[in-house]
Phi, psi and omega in degrees: 000128182292145179279145179279146181297146181290137178292144180291134180293146177292161180295143173282126183251128175253106190290168187294339180269007185254133173241127179244127174248106184146173184271149177243140178220130179211145173271356180255209183257145177233134174245117181256124173245344182260216183241130178239127173245089183161177182275150179234131172236129181202168174288307176227132179237129172243123178259114183292167184300325183268002187273154173226130175239123177245098182156183180276137178246128176229119180202156176297316185229123182233127174240121183249116173252340184247224189242135172232129174242102183144177183286143180236124178236126180200153175292314181233116183241134178227123175256117180279178184296341180261004184287146172226111181238126176240094181157175183277146178243126176244122191215167168262314173228147182219147173225129179236115181282155176299133180102344178292145179252125183219127174233117181151195180249157177239130180225129178267134176220150178295322182230077185287348185278340182269091177047045178082006176088229185298150179298143180276150177295147180291141179290148178296150179299140180298140181271146178289136176252142177293144179299144181295140178286127177271138177292146180297139180295145180281141178294144180293139179258138180259000000 
């Protein structure tokens, strides 16, 4: 007799009265209603209207109704009208609703989940700076 496919597990919910300091990792779905101070990796992440995430978010599918402070990487990213994002977004597809607040850069990549996608160009070697001129000491007054 063939086995029936396993039912998909429900999303892990972090309620509005919960604050987590540390990183979260799941192969499933996460619904955040509280405050997270750390990085999140998940299959699908939903940030609720009252939620705040301070850290990097990496997920296949991200829906932001609340606040994210940090880099966001996702195949499919959606900022709803109540979203507040302060950080860069690296995505394959993106939708930003009217009313969403976003400060940062947006970059499209075919594979945004692998360490930001394509390798970044190497930064130029730091240039030597001349030492700052010190003002001459003032003569002591008697």
